N, C-alpha and C positions, 0 to 999 in steps of 0.2 A: 134743741135742736140747733143747728149750725145756720140754717137760712130762715128766713120770713117765708112761711107758706099759710098764710092767712086769708089769701084770696087766689081764685084761678090764674089770675094775670101775675100775681107774684111769685106763684110757683113758676110759670112759663119765664118770667123775667129774671129768676134767680137761680135756674138750672144751670148748672156747670159741669163739665168732665173732670171726674177724678184721674188721677195717676193710679192705675191698678195696682202698683207696688206700694202704695200709701193707703190702702184699703185694708181696714182690720177689723176686727170683732167689735160688737155684734155686727151680724148680718141678719137678712130675713130668715127665719124657721122655715121648714119645708111648706108649711100651710100657707104662709104670708107668702113665700115667693111663688108658688102655684097662683093666688090671688093676683099678685102683680102680673104674672105672664097673661092670665086672663085679661086682664085689662087692655094688655097691649095688643091682643087679636082685635079690638074694636077701632079698625084700621080703615081708610078708603081702600076699596077693592071692586074694581070695575069688572062686572060680570060674576060678582061672588065665587072666584075662585080659590079664595085664601091661598095665593101663591107663597106662602111662607110656612115656616115650622120652626117651633122652638124645642130646643131639647136641653133640658136642664141635667147638668153633671152635678151628683150629688157628693158629698163627701166622701164616702166610700168608695167612689170610683175614681178620684183624683189620682190615685196611683196608675190606674190603667189608662187615663188620660196621658199622663207624664211617658209611660210605656209606648203608647202610641206616637206621640210626638218624638220620641227618641229613634224607634225605629224608621221614621220618615225620615229624620235627618241623617241617620247613618246611609240610608240609600239615596238621598237627595245630593249630601254633601259627604262623599267618599273619603274626602282628603281631612276632613275634621277629626279632630281627637276626641277621644272619650271623656275627657276633661271638659272639653270646650262644649261637646253637645250636652253634657250633665248641666252645665252651667246655663245654657240658653234653655233647656227643659225646665229645671227648677225655678228659674226666674219666670217662665210664663206658665208653668202648670198650676202651681200653689198659690197663685195670687189671689187675694182677697177670698172672703168667706163662701160667696156664692158665685156660680158661673151659669151663664145661659147661653147655649150656642144658636144663633138665629141664621136658618137656611133661607136660601131664595129657592123656591119651590114651584117655577113656572109652570104653566100647563102648556105645553108645545102644541103647535098646529091649531089653535084655537083662534077664534076671530079677535079676542082682546089680545092687541099686539104685546109681545115680549117685553118692548121698553117699559109699557104701563105696570105689566106685573113685577117688574124688578122694581121700579119706584115704590109700588105697595110694600114689598119686602123692606126697601129703606124706609120708609113710612112705619111699619110695624116695629122695627128696630126703635126709631125715635119715640114711639108711643111707649115701648120698654124702659128706655131711659126717663120719659116724665113719670110714669108709674112707680120708677124706683125713688125719683125726687119726691114726689107726692108723699111717699110711705116713710120717709125720713133718713134715706140712705142716700149713698152717690154711686155711680158706675161709671166705667171706662168702657168703650165700645172700640176694640181692637181687631185689627186684621192682621197684618205682617206675613211673614213666609208661611205660616201655619193655615190661613185662611185660603192659600192658593195651592197648598198641596193636594194631589189627587189621594194620595195615601191617607190624609188625615180625614178629607173630605169622606172618603169612603168608611169611615169609621163612624161617621153619622149619618151619611145618607148616600141614596143611588147616583148613578152617574148623571142624572139630568140636573141635578141640583146642586147648588153651590153654597159654600159659607158666606154669608153677609157679613159676619163678625162674631167675635165672642166679647159677651158682655159681662165683664166681672162687676160684683156688687158688693158694698159692705160699708162701713162707716170710716170717714175720712180719718187718718191719725193725725193730720194738721189741717189749718184752714185752706180750701181751695183757692188756687190763683185764678184770676181774672184774666181772661187771654184777650188780645188786641180783638175788637169789634170793628167792622167796618163802618166808615161815614155812611150813614142812611143814606145821603144824597149820593152817592157811588153806586148804590146799588138797588135804588127806589127810584122810578122815573114815572111821568105821568104819559100816557101815549097820546100823540097828537097828530098821527096818521101815518108817521114811518118810525123806524128805529131810532129810539133816542141815541144819542151821542155816546160813544163807549160800549153801547150795548152789543 
């Protein structure tokens, strides 16, 4: 194991994002991945609306995923060369052994505010990252142009939904780098009756 996972708090304290391009086999097998995703559904959700969806892209559909990305880029970047498009698509579509696309799937017109439902989709994605880490793998949550492409989104969901992220999952090929973390005093304050300085 590449991290200490001996206690629940150590899991939370040691989770780090990987670079998708550095994730290699082994990744979770289909049954293990399904279990990881099921754990991710245990997410705060005001109104029990389940305003998120998880779409697993199996290995045998990676070529179809690449084709969708390629078609979207051809339309959205008409000046791009075929070589440039192939480079972007191949670098993105075939990263890591496993891929889960997380969708924000809010219920419009409901009394639960849209903002709360969108926060729940973000929480569901974070739960997925924690479940991946607890299972002994690493993940990268990516957005980029593909997450905001209407054509790519249409390949996964209807028009009322959005792509919250592409979560690539596998085993790090090298030690994960620790990213800079905030000074706790800069982001945590006790409330004294008015807005804390800098907040």
